[in-house]
NUGUVEX-455481 format. One line per field, with one value per residue (C-alpha): residue number from 1; residue in one letter; x, y, z. Coordinates in steps of 0.25 Angstrom, whole numbers. Each point is the difference from the previous one (the first is absolute). Layout:
BEGIN
vomi NUM, ...
loti A, ...
u X, ...
v Y, ...
w Z, ...
//
This chain:
BEGIN
vomi 1, 2, 3, 4, 5, 6, 7, 8, 9, 10, 11, 12, 13, 14, 15, 16, 17, 18, 19, 20, 21, 22, 23, 24, 25, 26, 27, 28, 29, 30, 31, 32, 33, 34, 35, 36, 37, 38, 39, 40, 41, 42, 43, 44, 45, 46, 47, 48, 49, 50, 51, 52, 53, 54, 55, 56, 57, 58, 59, 60, 61, 62, 63, 64, 65, 66, 67, 68, 69, 70, 71, 72, 73, 74, 75, 76, 77, 78, 79, 80, 81, 82, 83, 84, 85, 86, 87, 88, 89, 90, 91, 92, 93, 94, 95, 96, 97, 98, 99, 100, 101, 102, 103, 104, 105, 106, 107, 108, 109, 110, 111, 112, 113, 114, 115, 116, 117, 118, 119, 120, 121, 122, 123, 124, 125, 126, 127, 128, 129, 130, 131, 132, 133, 134, 135, 136, 137, 138, 139, 140, 141, 142, 143, 144, 145, 146, 147, 148, 149, 150, 151, 152, 153, 154, 155, 156, 157, 158, 159, 160, 161, 162, 163, 164, 165, 166, 167, 168, 169, 170, 171, 172, 173, 174, 175, 176, 177, 178, 179, 180, 181, 182, 183, 184, 185, 186, 187, 188, 189, 190, 191, 192, 193, 194, 195, 196, 197, 198, 199, 200, 201, 202, 203, 204, 205, 206, 207, 208, 209, 210, 211, 212, 213, 214, 215, 216, 217, 218, 219, 220, 221, 222, 223, 224, 225, 226, 227, 228, 229, 230, 231, 232, 233, 234, 235, 236, 237, 238, 239, 240, 241, 242, 243, 244, 245, 246, 247, 248, 249, 250, 251, 252, 253, 254, 255, 256, 257, 258, 259, 260, 261, 262, 263, 264, 265, 266, 267, 268, 269, 270, 271, 272, 273, 274, 275, 276, 277, 278, 279, 280, 281, 282, 283, 284, 285, 286, 287, 288, 289, 290, 291, 292, 293, 294, 295, 296, 297, 298, 299, 300, 301, 302, 303, 304, 305, 306, 307, 308, 309, 310, 311, 312, 313, 314, 315, 316, 317, 318, 319, 320, 321, 322, 323, 324, 325, 326, 327, 328, 329, 330, 331, 332, 333, 334, 335, 336, 337, 338, 339, 340, 341, 342, 343, 344, 345, 346, 347, 348, 349, 350, 351, 352, 353, 354, 355, 356, 357, 358, 359, 360, 361, 362, 363, 364, 365, 366, 367, 368, 369, 370, 371, 372, 373, 374, 375, 376, 377, 378, 379, 380, 381, 382, 383, 384, 385, 386, 387, 388, 389, 390, 391, 392, 393, 394, 395, 396, 397, 398, 399, 400, 401, 402, 403, 404, 405, 406, 407, 408, 409, 410, 411, 412, 413, 414, 415, 416, 417, 418, 419, 420, 421, 422, 423, 424, 425, 426, 427, 428, 429, 430, 431, 432, 433, 434, 435, 436, 437, 438, 439, 440, 441, 442, 443, 444, 445, 446, 447, 448, 449, 450, 451, 452, 453, 454, 455, 456, 457, 458, 459, 460, 461, 462, 463, 464, 465, 466, 467, 468, 469, 470, 471, 472, 473, 474, 475, 476, 477, 478, 479, 480, 481, 482, 483, 484, 485, 486, 487, 488, 489, 490, 491, 492, 493, 494, 495, 496, 497, 498, 499, 500, 501, 502, 503, 504, 505, 506, 507, 508, 509, 510, 511, 512, 513, 514, 515, 516, 517, 518, 519, 520, 521, 522, 523, 524, 525, 526, 527, 528, 529, 530, 531, 532, 533, 534, 535, 536, 537, 538, 539, 540, 541, 542, 543, 544, 545, 546, 547, 548, 549, 550, 551, 552, 553, 554, 555, 556, 557, 558, 559, 560, 561, 562, 563, 564, 565, 566, 567, 568, 569, 570, 571, 572, 573, 574, 575, 576, 577, 578, 579, 580, 581, 582, 583, 584, 585, 586, 587, 588, 589, 590, 591, 592, 593, 594, 595, 596, 597, 598, 599, 600, 601, 602, 603, 604, 605, 606, 607, 608, 609, 610, 611, 612, 613, 614, 615, 616, 617, 618, 619, 620, 621, 622, 623, 624, 625, 626, 627, 628, 629, 630, 631, 632, 633, 634, 635, 636, 637, 638, 639, 640, 641, 642, 643, 644, 645, 646, 647, 648, 649, 650, 651, 652, 653, 654, 655, 656, 657, 658, 659, 660, 661, 662, 663, 664, 665, 666, 667, 668, 669, 670, 671, 672, 673, 674, 675, 676, 677, 678, 679, 680, 681, 682, 683, 684, 685, 686, 687, 688, 689, 690, 691, 692, 693, 694, 695, 696, 697, 698
loti M, K, I, L, A, S, V, F, I, M, I, V, L, G, M, S, S, C, K, K, Q, E, P, V, V, L, F, N, V, E, K, T, L, P, T, D, S, I, T, P, L, F, G, G, S, Y, Q, T, E, D, Q, V, L, K, V, H, S, A, V, T, S, K, Y, S, G, I, K, I, N, G, R, W, D, L, S, Q, C, N, Q, L, I, I, E, A, T, N, Y, N, T, L, E, Y, L, P, L, T, V, H, L, E, G, P, G, A, S, L, S, K, Q, K, N, I, F, L, E, R, V, Y, I, P, A, G, E, T, K, R, F, S, I, A, L, P, F, V, L, P, N, P, E, T, E, E, L, C, K, G, M, R, R, N, P, F, Y, Q, W, G, S, I, S, T, L, D, L, K, E, V, V, A, V, A, V, Y, V, N, R, P, R, E, T, W, D, W, A, L, H, K, V, E, A, E, T, G, K, P, N, Q, P, Y, R, W, M, T, M, T, K, D, E, F, F, P, F, I, D, Q, Y, G, Q, F, I, H, N, E, W, K, G, K, I, H, S, D, E, E, L, K, N, A, R, L, Q, E, L, K, E, L, E, N, Y, P, G, P, E, K, R, S, R, Y, G, G, W, L, D, G, P, K, M, E, A, T, G, N, F, R, V, E, K, V, D, G, K, W, W, M, V, D, P, D, G, Y, L, Y, W, S, H, G, V, V, R, V, T, P, S, S, G, M, T, P, L, D, E, R, E, F, Y, F, S, D, L, P, K, E, G, T, E, F, A, E, F, Y, T, T, R, D, E, L, L, Y, P, Y, Y, E, A, R, N, I, K, Q, I, Y, D, F, S, A, A, N, I, K, R, K, Y, G, E, N, W, R, Q, E, Y, A, E, T, A, Q, K, R, L, K, S, W, G, L, N, T, I, A, N, S, S, D, K, S, I, C, L, M, R, Q, M, P, Y, T, D, R, I, E, L, K, S, P, D, L, E, S, S, Y, G, V, W, W, K, F, K, D, P, F, H, P, E, F, R, T, N, F, H, K, Q, L, M, E, R, K, E, E, L, D, D, P, W, C, L, G, F, F, V, D, N, E, I, D, W, G, E, P, S, T, L, G, E, W, T, L, Q, C, P, A, T, Q, P, A, K, I, E, M, L, K, E, L, K, N, K, Y, K, T, I, Q, A, L, N, T, A, W, E, T, N, Y, P, T, W, N, D, L, L, N, S, T, A, K, P, P, Q, K, A, L, A, D, C, V, D, F, S, V, W, M, T, E, A, Y, F, C, N, V, R, D, E, F, K, K, V, A, P, N, K, L, Y, M, G, C, R, F, A, R, S, N, E, N, V, I, R, I, G, A, N, Y, C, D, V, I, S, Y, N, I, Y, K, R, N, L, Y, G, F, S, L, P, E, G, L, D, K, P, V, M, I, G, E, F, H, F, G, A, L, D, R, G, M, F, H, P, G, L, V, K, T, A, N, Q, E, E, R, A, A, C, Y, A, D, Y, V, E, S, S, L, R, H, P, N, I, I, G, T, H, W, H, Q, F, S, D, Q, A, T, T, G, R, F, D, G, E, N, F, Q, V, G, F, T, D, I, C, D, T, P, Y, E, E, T, I, A, K, I, R, E, V, G, Y, K, M, Y, E, I, R, K, E, K
u 660, 13, -8, -10, 9, 5, -13, -4, 13, -2, -14, 6, 10, -9, -10, 11, 3, -13, -1, -3, 12, -5, -2, 10, -8, 2, -13, -10, -6, -3, 16, 6, -3, 12, -5, 13, 3, -14, 1, -13, -2, -5, -11, -1, 0, -1, -4, 1, -12, -3, 12, -5, 6, -10, 3, -5, 2, -2, -5, 12, 5, 11, -2, -4, 3, 12, 14, 6, 14, 10, 9, -5, 5, -13, 7, -4, -15, -12, -12, -2, -11, -7, -11, -8, -12, -10, -8, -8, -13, -4, 11, 13, 13, 10, 13, 14, 11, 14, 13, 13, 14, 13, -1, -15, -7, -15, 0, 9, -3, 13, 1, -14, -11, -13, -15, -14, -10, -15, -7, -15, -7, 0, 7, 15, 5, 14, 6, 11, 8, 11, 15, 8, 12, 13, -1, 10, 3, -3, 4, -12, -8, 6, -2, -17, -1, -14, -8, -6, 2, 7, 1, 10, -8, -3, -14, -3, 9, 11, 12, 14, 5, 11, -7, 13, 1, -13, 0, -14, -14, -11, -14, -8, -13, 6, -5, -11, -14, -5, 6, 0, 1, 6, 8, 11, 2, 11, 11, 7, 6, -1, 11, 0, 5, 3, -10, 2, 2, -10, 6, 3, 5, 13, 2, 12, -3, 0, -9, -8, -2, -9, -12, -12, -6, -9, -12, 7, 0, 11, 7, 5, -12, -14, -13, -15, -4, 13, -1, 11, -6, -10, -11, -1, -2, -11, -6, 0, -9, -9, -3, -2, -10, -9, 3, -4, -14, -2, 2, -8, 1, -8, -15, -9, 11, -3, 7, 11, 0, -8, -9, -13, -7, 5, -6, -4, 7, -2, 8, 8, 7, 14, 7, -2, 2, -12, -1, -11, -6, 14, 10, 5, -2, 1, -11, 0, -4, -14, -2, 5, 8, 14, 12, 13, 6, 11, 15, 11, 7, -9, 11, 7, 13, 2, 13, 10, 13, 13, 11, 12, 12, -8, -3, 9, -14, -9, 0, -6, -3, -6, 11, -3, -10, -8, -15, 3, 10, -11, 0, 12, -9, -13, -1, -8, -6, 2, 13, 8, 4, 6, 10, 3, 4, 9, 6, -3, 2, -6, -13, -6, -13, -3, -14, -5, 8, -7, -13, 2, 4, -11, -11, 6, 2, -13, 6, -2, -16, -1, 7, -10, -11, 6, 2, -15, -4, 10, -2, -16, 1, 9, -11, 9, -6, 10, 13, 8, 11, 10, -6, 1, -8, -6, -5, -8, -6, -8, -10, -2, 3, 4, 13, 8, 15, 11, 7, 14, 2, 13, 0, 13, 7, 2, 15, 3, -9, 2, -12, -4, -1, 0, 6, -11, -6, 0, -15, 3, 8, -9, 1, -6, -13, 1, 8, -12, -9, 7, 0, -15, -4, 9, -9, -13, -7, 1, -4, -13, -2, -11, 8, 11, -1, 10, 15, 13, 10, 14, 3, 7, 4, 11, -6, 11, -2, -10, 12, 6, -5, 4, 15, 3, -6, 10, 11, -6, 8, -2, -10, -9, -14, -3, 11, -4, -13, 5, 10, -13, -7, 11, 2, -15, 3, 13, 0, 16, 11, 6, -15, 2, 15, -6, -11, 9, 13, 7, 8, -3, 4, -12, -13, 7, 11, -11, -7, 15, 2, -2, 5, -9, -10, 3, -7, -7, -6, -8, -11, 0, 2, -12, -8, 5, -3, -14, -1, 7, -8, -13, 6, 3, -14, -7, 6, -3, -14, -4, 8, -8, -13, 1, 2, -7, -11, -7, 13, 5, 13, 4, 13, 14, 2, 6, 11, 8, -6, -3, -13, 2, -1, -12, -9, 3, -1, -13, -6, 3, -1, -12, 6, 11, 10, 10, 11, -1, 8, -5, -5, -14, -7, -8, 8, 1, -6, -1, 7, -10, -12, 1, -10, 3, -2, 13, 4, 13, 8, 9, 4, 4, 6, 10, 6, 14, -6, -3, 14, 1, 11, -7, -14, -3, -2, -8, 5, -8, 4, -7, -10, -12, 4, 2, -14, -7, 7, -6, -13, 3, 4, -12, -8, 5, -1, -15, -3, 7, -11, 10, 7, -8, 10, 13, 8, 12, 12, 2, -6, 12, 13, 12, 10, 8, 14, -7, -4, 6, 2, 3, -14, -3, -11, -10, -12, -8, -14, 8, 13, 11, -6, -15, -4, -9, 4, -13, 1, 0, -11, -10, 2, -3, -13, -4, 2, -5, -13, -4, 5, -12, -5, 10, 1, -14, 2, -2
v 69, 1, 9, -11, -10, 6, 4, -16, -5, 10, -5, -14, 3, 7, -11, -10, 10, 0, -15, -6, -9, -15, -2, -8, -14, -5, -9, -2, -13, 3, 1, -10, -9, -2, -10, -4, 14, 0, -3, -1, 10, -6, -11, 8, -11, 3, -8, 3, -1, 3, 12, 4, 0, -5, 4, -6, 9, -8, 5, 5, 8, 6, 2, -10, 1, -2, 7, 2, 1, 6, 11, 13, 15, 10, 12, 5, -4, 9, -11, -14, -6, -11, -7, -12, -7, -4, -11, 3, 6, 7, 7, 9, -8, 8, -3, 4, 3, 3, 1, -5, 5, -10, -2, 5, -2, 2, 2, 9, 8, -1, -1, 0, 7, -5, 3, -6, 1, -6, -7, 1, -13, -10, 9, 3, 14, 5, 9, 11, 3, 13, -5, 5, 9, 0, 12, 10, 3, -14, 6, 8, -11, -9, 10, -2, -10, -4, -2, -11, 9, 13, 13, -8, -13, 3, -1, -7, -12, -6, 4, -3, -7, 5, -3, -3, -14, -8, -15, -4, 5, -6, -2, -5, 4, 4, -8, -6, -3, -9, -8, 7, -3, 9, 2, 9, 4, 9, 9, 8, 15, 11, 8, 15, 12, -5, 7, 12, 1, 12, 12, -4, -14, 9, 7, -1, 0, 14, 4, -12, 0, 4, -6, 2, 13, 3, -7, -12, 0, -3, 13, -2, -2, 6, -7, 3, 3, 3, 11, 10, 9, 0, 8, -11, -10, 7, 5, -15, -3, 11, -5, -14, 3, 6, -14, -7, 9, -5, -14, -2, -15, -12, -1, -10, -4, -6, 9, -10, -1, -11, -2, 5, -5, -14, -12, 4, -10, -1, 11, -5, 14, -6, -4, -15, -8, -6, -8, 6, -3, -8, 11, 4, 12, 7, 6, 12, 2, 6, -14, 6, -6, 6, -1, 6, 10, 6, 4, -3, 10, 13, 7, 13, -7, -8, 8, -3, -2, -4, 12, -9, 3, 8, 13, 5, -4, 12, 14, 6, -9, 8, 3, -5, 9, 5, -1, -12, -8, -7, -9, -6, -5, -5, -14, -11, -11, -11, 3, 6, -12, -5, 13, -3, -16, 6, 10, 12, 12, 13, 0, 11, 0, 9, -4, 5, 12, 3, -3, 10, 11, -3, -1, 10, -3, -9, -9, -12, 1, 8, -11, -11, 7, 2, -14, -6, 10, -4, -15, 1, 10, -9, -14, -6, -6, -6, 6, -12, -4, 6, 13, 11, -4, 13, 1, -14, 4, 12, -11, 6, -12, -15, -4, -12, -2, -11, -5, -5, -11, 5, -15, -10, -1, -15, 4, -6, 5, 14, 6, 13, 9, -9, -14, -10, 0, -14, -3, -10, 10, 2, 15, 0, 0, 9, 11, -1, 3, 12, 6, -4, 9, 11, 3, -4, 13, -5, -13, 5, 10, -2, 7, -10, -11, -8, -3, -6, -8, 0, 4, -6, -13, -6, -15, -6, -14, -11, -4, 14, 0, -14, 3, 14, -8, -10, 9, 9, -2, -11, 10, 4, -6, -3, -9, -6, -4, -5, -10, -4, -4, -5, -10, -3, -5, -6, -5, -1, 9, -11, -1, 13, -1, -11, 8, 14, -8, 8, -5, 8, -8, 4, 10, 9, 1, 3, 9, 9, 0, 13, -7, 1, -14, -11, 1, -13, 7, 10, -9, 2, 16, 0, -7, 9, 13, -4, -3, 15, 6, -5, 5, 14, 1, -7, 7, 14, -3, -5, 12, 11, -7, 0, 16, 3, -9, 9, 5, -7, -6, 2, -6, 1, 7, -12, 7, -14, -13, -15, -8, -6, 13, 6, -12, 1, 15, -2, -9, 10, 15, 7, 5, -4, 13, 1, 11, -2, 10, -5, 10, -6, -12, -7, -12, -2, -12, -7, -14, -11, -2, 11, 11, 12, 15, 7, 14, 5, 9, 5, 4, 12, 6, 11, 10, 7, 14, 8, 1, -14, -11, -12, -6, -9, -14, 0, 11, 8, 9, 13, 6, -5, -14, 0, 5, -10, -11, 4, -1, -14, -6, 5, -3, -15, 0, 3, -12, -10, -7, -2, 12, 9, 13, 6, 9, 9, 2, 11, 13, 8, -1, -4, 10, 3, -5, -13, -4, -10, -11, 9, 0, 12, -3, 9, -7, 11, 4, 14, 4, 4, 12, -3, 2, -10, -5, 2, -10, -11, 7, 0, -14, -5, 10, -7, -13, 3, 8, -13, -11, -6, 0, -6, -10, -4, -4, -15
w -17, 10, 10, 1, 2, 10, 7, -3, 8, 12, 1, 0, 9, 9, 2, 2, 11, 6, -2, 14, 5, 4, 14, 8, 4, 14, -4, -12, -3, -15, -1, 8, 13, 8, 9, 4, 7, 8, 14, 9, 14, 12, -5, -13, -13, -15, -11, -15, -10, -12, 1, 11, 13, 12, 15, 10, 14, 14, 13, 8, 10, -9, -16, -11, -15, -9, -1, -14, 0, -10, -2, -6, -1, 1, 2, -13, 4, 5, 2, 5, -8, 6, -6, 7, 0, 14, -1, 14, -7, 14, 5, -3, -1, 8, -7, 6, -10, 2, -6, 7, -1, 4, 17, 0, 13, 1, 14, 0, -12, -6, -15, -2, -8, 4, -5, 1, -10, 1, -12, -1, 2, -11, -10, -6, 2, -4, 10, -2, 12, 0, 4, 11, -2, 8, 11, -3, 17, 7, 13, 1, -2, 11, 10, -2, 11, 6, -11, -8, -11, -1, -12, -7, -3, -16, -3, 14, -6, 7, -9, 6, -14, -10, -12, -8, 5, 3, 3, 3, -1, 9, -1, 11, 10, 14, 12, -8, 7, -8, -13, -13, -14, -10, -14, -4, -13, 0, 8, -9, 2, -9, -6, 2, 7, 15, 9, 9, 14, 7, 4, 15, -4, -5, 12, 10, 15, 2, -10, 4, 14, 7, -8, 7, 4, 12, -4, -1, -16, -10, -3, -14, -8, -3, -2, 2, 13, 6, 13, -1, 12, 12, -7, -11, 10, 6, -14, -2, 11, -3, -14, 6, 10, -12, -7, 12, 0, -14, 3, 15, -4, -6, 4, 5, 9, 16, 10, 0, -15, -3, -12, 3, -13, 3, 9, 13, 11, 14, 9, 11, 3, -6, -13, -4, -12, -8, -14, -7, -15, -2, 5, 13, 5, 14, 7, 8, 13, -5, -10, -13, -10, 2, -9, 6, -10, 9, 0, 12, 8, 1, 9, -2, 3, -13, -4, 11, -5, 7, 1, 7, -10, -9, 4, -11, -10, 6, -4, 13, 11, 13, 11, 15, 6, -12, -5, -9, 10, 5, -12, 6, 9, -7, 0, -8, 11, -11, -7, 13, 5, -13, 2, 15, -6, -10, 11, -9, 8, -6, -9, -6, -4, -14, -3, 15, -2, -13, 6, 12, -11, -7, 11, 9, 16, 1, -11, 6, 3, -14, -7, 6, -4, -14, -1, 4, -10, -11, 2, -1, -14, -5, 1, 12, 12, 8, 8, -2, 10, 5, 1, 9, 12, 3, -14, 0, 14, -5, -4, -14, -8, 3, 3, 1, 7, 2, 11, -1, 10, 10, 5, 1, -14, -6, 2, -15, -8, -8, -7, -7, 11, 13, 4, 0, 15, 7, 3, 11, 7, 14, -4, -13, 6, 11, -7, -13, 12, 5, -14, -2, 14, -5, -12, 8, -2, -16, 2, 7, -10, -12, -9, 1, -11, 7, 1, -10, 10, -5, -15, -11, 8, -8, 1, -10, -6, 6, 7, 5, 14, 4, -6, 9, 11, 0, -1, 13, 12, 10, 9, -11, 3, -14, -2, 15, -6, -14, 8, 8, -13, -6, 11, -1, -13, -1, 15, -2, -4, -8, -8, -2, -5, -10, -6, 0, -4, 12, 11, 13, 13, 8, -1, 8, -12, -9, 11, 1, -16, -8, -13, -13, 0, -11, -11, 5, 11, -7, 0, 15, -2, -8, 10, 12, -7, -4, 15, 4, -10, 6, 15, -7, -4, 11, 10, -6, -3, 14, 7, -11, 2, 16, 0, -13, -5, -8, -8, -12, -1, -12, -1, -2, -14, -7, -10, -3, 5, -4, -1, 14, 7, -7, 2, 14, 1, -7, 12, 10, -5, -4, -12, -7, -4, -11, -4, -14, -10, -14, -11, 2, 7, -11, 2, 14, 6, 14, 1, -6, 8, 10, 1, 9, 1, -5, 3, -8, 11, -10, -15, -7, -11, -4, -10, -1, -7, 14, 6, 7, -3, 2, -4, 9, -2, -13, -9, -10, -10, 5, 9, -11, -2, 16, 1, -10, 8, 12, -6, -8, 13, 9, -11, -1, 16, -1, -10, 8, 9, 12, -1, 10, 1, -6, 8, -7, 6, 5, 1, -3, -7, 8, 2, -11, 7, 4, 15, 9, -11, -11, -6, -8, -7, -10, 6, 6, -2, 3, 0, 11, 0, 2, -14, -7, -13, -8, -12, 12, 9, -13, -4, 16, -1, -12, 5, 15, -4, -9, 9, 5, -15, -5, 12, -3, -14, -4
//
C-alpha cells in the first residue's frame, strides 16, 4: 500500500508540474475590458458591445487602430496570441500588432517588437506569434547596415524589445486605403521556454563576417535550391531547359497572347481597351481580346547592391581586372539614377554575374532568349515596365514601360521616390516631350501596349497640393498661378485675411510667405489641388497623344491617392493603374459611378524559407502559401469586370544585402542565382494557362 501511495503521489506531482501555466493577459474581453487603458491611434475609434471590443480604422497615411497601455513582464513567455474578427466579407484584414518597451519609437525601430497577421474575410482567427529574444552580441547586428531587414530580424519581425518590461501593445491597420471595422478579442503571452536564436545570431563579429558568398547568398544557412558551385548553376539550367520543352506554353493564343477562342474585334494594328459583355478588356493589334498577365523588371540586373563601407560583408568580391570585375559597372537603366541621387559610389551586380556563370560568354543574349521562353512557358503574356529594353525589343511578347518625369519640382513637396513635378512650369511639357522622343522606337512598335507616366506619386489629402504650393518660394510657377486664382476670388487681400483669419499686409507678402497655411485656408487649398491635378493629367495626356496617339496612356500607378485625384485621372487616362499589395482583390472597387479599365502595376508575396531576410510587402509562411496567394490574387483580378491585367513585382529577387534604398525582398519568380521558385511557377502556369476561361465565367 505504501508503494501504491508513493506512486500516486508521484503521478499527482508529475501532473501538477506538467500543468500548463496561465498566460500573461495583455488584453482579453472575456476576463476584463479595461477601456480606460485604451488609446485610439490616428483616427481609430472603438466601442464595447456585448463584451466585444469593436474597432474602426479610418483612412490615414499613418496607422489607425488602438493601443492598450499597461506593464507586463514577458521574459518567461515564448508566444504572443492574438485573436480578432474581420467584419469585411470580401477582403483579408491586414492587422499589425506591436509591443512597446519604455521610450519606444516605431520610426527608429527602438524598443519595438512588430509583426503583421492577415485575417480572412468575415472570419475570427487566432494567431500565435513567436516572441523575440535578446541578442547576445548586439554589436554584430549593429554593423549590418543598408538592408530593410538583416539576418538578425527574428523570423522577419522587427525585434528590438527586451521582454522584461512591456508597457503597451498596439493593434492597427497600417496606412489603410479604406476604412476597416474589426474586433479584438484577446492579446496574451503564453509562458514557456524562451525561444532560442539561430546559430548565426550568437556569433561574434569575427565569426559572422563575411556573411555573403560569391553568388550573393547568405553564408550561414542552408535551404532548398542554394547554389554551392558553378557546376550546380549549369546543371540547374540544363534541368530547366527540359522543363521548358515539356511546357511550351498555353494553346489557342494569338501571336500577341490574346484569346483565339474569344470574340473577334476590329484589328487596328495597336493595343486598345474596349468593354465587351460588361467587362473591360484590352484588344491586341490583330483584334483578339487580351488580358495582360505580366511581370515587372525582366532584367539580368535585379541583384545590384551597394558596397560603400560594406565590403567586409562579402567573402569573394572579384579583383579589378579579373573576369567578373565587369559587374562593378553593369547598370540598370531604371534604378541607376537612384544610386546616383544617393551618392553611392561602389555597386556590385550579383544577379548578372551569376547569369554569366550560368549561361557563358554570350550571357546577355542567352538570358534574353531564356526569359522569353520562360514567360511563355509559365503562361505569362506581358513583359511589364522597367524591363531590359533589349528583351522587350525582341518583339516576341507584348511589353509596356514607364516614364518618370524629369521636369522641375514643386519645391516644398515630398514623395515616395521624387518630389511632385510642377505642371505649371514651362519645362513640364517640353521635358516630357523629350523623354517621349527618346522612346520613339517603342511608341511606334505594335508590341508596345503603352506607357505608365510616373510611379506612386504621393498625392496626399485633397488639400495637400495646395498646401505644398503655398509653402513654396515666390518664384514657383504653381504658386504664382495660385495667387492669380486667389486674387480672382477674393479681389483684395483684406477679404482673403477675413476668410482665412490671417493678417498679410499685401498680396506680395502672401507670395513670399513659406508658412504652412492656416486651417481656414484648406478649402481654397482643395480647390487649387483639383486645378493642379487637372493640369498635371491634362498636360501629360495631351503631350503623350501628340507623340503617340495609338498608344495607351496607362496612368501613374496609384499607391496612395484620394478620390479627387482618381476621378480626375480617369478623365484623362486610357487606363487607371494601381499598385496594390493585398492578399487578393475581391473587395476592390473604383469610386462610385466611375467605370474605367484598371491595370494592376505591382503586387507580390514573399517568404523567409529560402535564405532571404525580408518577405516583401505581403508576408507568407512559406513558398507553398506564397504560390497559393499568387493564384488567388490573379484569379480575383480575372473575375473583376474592370481589371484588365496584373503585373507582378518583380521577375527576380532583390539583392540579399539590399538595393539603393535597402529593399532586399524575396519577391522574385527566380532567386539571385536565376533559379525559378518551382512552387510559384507551378501556380503561375495553373492560372495563366486557363486565364481566359476564368475571365469569361459569369
